[in-house]
C-alpha positions as CSV (number, residue, x, y, z in Angstrom):
1,M,192.0,53.7,10.6
2,Q,189.3,50.6,9.9
3,R,186.1,52.4,11.7
4,Q,188.0,53.0,15.3
5,G,189.2,56.1,16.8
6,Q,187.2,59.5,16.5
7,V,188.3,62.3,13.9
8,W,187.2,65.9,14.1
9,V,186.9,68.3,11.2
10,R,188.2,71.5,12.3
11,I,187.3,73.5,9.7
12,F,183.8,74.5,8.0
13,P,183.5,76.3,4.8
14,D,181.5,79.2,5.4
15,K,182.8,82.5,3.3
16,P,180.2,82.6,0.3
17,I,182.3,83.2,-3.2
18,T,180.2,84.7,-5.6
19,K,180.5,84.4,-9.7
20,K,178.8,86.6,-12.5
21,P,177.8,84.3,-15.5
22,A,179.8,84.1,-18.6
23,E,179.5,87.4,-20.8
24,V,177.7,89.5,-18.4
25,R,178.8,93.5,-18.5
26,M,181.1,94.5,-15.7
27,G,178.4,96.6,-12.8
28,K,175.1,95.5,-12.3
29,G,175.7,94.4,-8.5
30,K,177.0,91.9,-7.2
31,G,177.0,88.2,-9.4
32,N,174.8,85.1,-8.0
33,P,177.4,82.9,-4.8
34,E,178.6,79.7,-6.6
35,G,179.8,77.4,-3.6
36,F,181.7,78.3,-0.1
37,V,185.3,78.2,1.0
38,A,187.3,78.3,4.2
39,P,190.2,80.1,4.3
40,V,192.9,78.3,5.8
41,T,195.6,80.6,7.9
42,P,199.2,79.5,8.7
43,G,199.1,77.5,12.1
44,R,195.3,76.5,11.8
45,I,194.5,72.9,12.8
46,L,192.4,71.0,10.2
47,F,192.0,67.3,11.4
48,E,192.2,65.6,15.1
49,I,192.5,62.1,15.8
50,E,191.8,60.3,18.8
51,G,191.8,56.5,20.1
52,V,194.3,55.3,17.8
53,S,198.0,54.7,17.6
54,F,200.2,57.3,16.8
55,D,201.4,55.2,13.6
56,V,198.1,54.8,12.6
57,A,197.1,58.6,13.1
58,K,200.2,59.7,11.2
59,E,199.4,57.4,8.1
60,A,195.7,58.6,7.9
61,L,197.0,61.8,8.4
62,R,200.0,61.8,5.7
63,L,197.1,60.2,2.7
64,A,195.0,63.4,3.5
65,A,197.2,65.8,3.4
66,Q,198.2,64.3,-0.1
67,K,194.6,65.9,-1.4
68,L,194.6,69.4,0.1
69,P,196.0,72.4,-1.9
70,V,197.8,73.2,1.1
71,T,201.0,72.1,2.5
72,T,200.5,70.4,5.7
73,K,202.6,69.3,9.1
74,F,201.8,66.9,11.4
75,V,201.6,68.2,15.2
76,V,201.2,66.5,18.5
77,R,200.3,67.8,21.5
78,R,203.1,68.3,24.6
79,D,201.1,66.2,27.4
80,Y,200.7,63.3,25.1
81,D,203.2,60.2,25.8
82,Y,202.3,58.4,22.2
83,Q,205.0,56.1,22.8
84,N,203.3,54.4,25.9
85,Q,199.8,54.2,24.6
86,N,197.6,51.3,24.6
87,V,195.5,50.9,22.1
């Protein structure tokens, strides 16, 4: 995309994950926060791109999807005419 267009990340890791230390017995309360995750449900939009051509956007999202641990699908808005775009 080379510094043109805009990308929006539509998910944010806001769910804390806790973990108890190694070799600790069961019980005695909840463990310490270990990190944060973003639960992704089917149908959730992860990224939005604007200001680049259709082919550039599709290639950029294809490369990004390879690094994600979920299966993804490229979706185009209904009212978007990507064949007559002048970018």
